[in-house]
C-alpha positions, 0 to 999 in steps of 0.5 A: 459630597460630604464624608460618611463614616455610619449607617445612619448618617448614610440613609439621611444622606441619601434621602437628601440626594447627596450625590457622592458618600466619602468615608474618609480617614478623616474618621481618624479624627472626628471618630476616633479621637487621634491629633491626625489620620495617620494611625487609622488602619485599612481595617478600620476603613473597611469596618466604616464602609462597610456600615454606609454601604449597607444602607446607600441605596442612591450616592456613589460610594467612596473610601480613603486609602489610608496612611502606608497602605499604597506605597506600591501598585502591588500592595494598592492593587490588594488594599483597594480590593479590600475596600470594594469587596469586604466595604462596599465603596464604588471608587476608592481616593488616595493621597496623590503626587506625580511619584504616584502617576504608576499606582493610579495607573495600576488601580484603574486598568484593573477597574478600579475607579480612583480620585486623587487628592491634592493640596493639602494632604493630611498623611503628609502632614509631617512633611508639608509642616502642618496643616497648611495651604498648598499651592501658593507662589509661581513653582509651586502652582506650575508644579501642581497644575502639572501633576494634576494633568500628570494624574489624569493621564494616568487614569484620575477619574476624579480629582479633589482639591484641599486647601488650594488657592481659589486661582489656581483651583480655578486654572487646574479645574478649567485645564481638567476633564475629569471632574474637580472637588474642591474643600477650601479651593473657592467656588470655581471646582465642580464639586464641593466636599465638606467633613460632615461633622464641620458641616454640623459644627461640632468639631473640636476647637477651631472650625476651618475656614473653609466649613460653615455651620449649616445647622445654625438656623435650622430644626434637624441634621436633614435640614443642615445636610439639604442647605448644604445642598441646595448654597453648593448647586445654587452656587452660595457656598463656598462664598469668597471668605471661605477660600484662599489667596 
């Protein structure tokens, strides 16, 4: 899985057999220049998703529900409807907690595939006190494990773990029956995702620990994307240096 925000990169990723494209609200930081994802609007997400969907032919297309567009089931359904109907998404992703189980159920029961996002959830950055690893300590780990199970039971089709200790993400992946996608969550999840700009080494400032510049040593963006795909499928990425204890 890779993040994608426009038609040009969508075409390249599709040709390189990236299986899932995520139109992330990370667009707020890497495309729009904000210092968080909070300013991203639903209109912006519909726009970026539609740009990707127009040329996406093979990949499964997922789009983020942005900040405060899913505070209750009714609003979440209206927001998800726009991303699927106007944007062309196949599924939506939401930053979740146990409190969102009702929302996941409402979406799932109406035939909308849902990816629940646990761990470091950027829309809650002020509540979390910054961009920090989540799930450290026995109490926090137990709570995340229980929340993951609850979200699966509520109807989530996928789970994304961001910045979660390697051992905990392995436990969660083993416990759940739905696919688990990792970013900064170690090598034991079912899939891996990176932000496209991190993969290409063009993220402003210090690159995240869990990322790798796949453009180094190759001559094109297409080769960098295929190198990421091959490294994930062969188990060479992520390595121990990309995870958290």
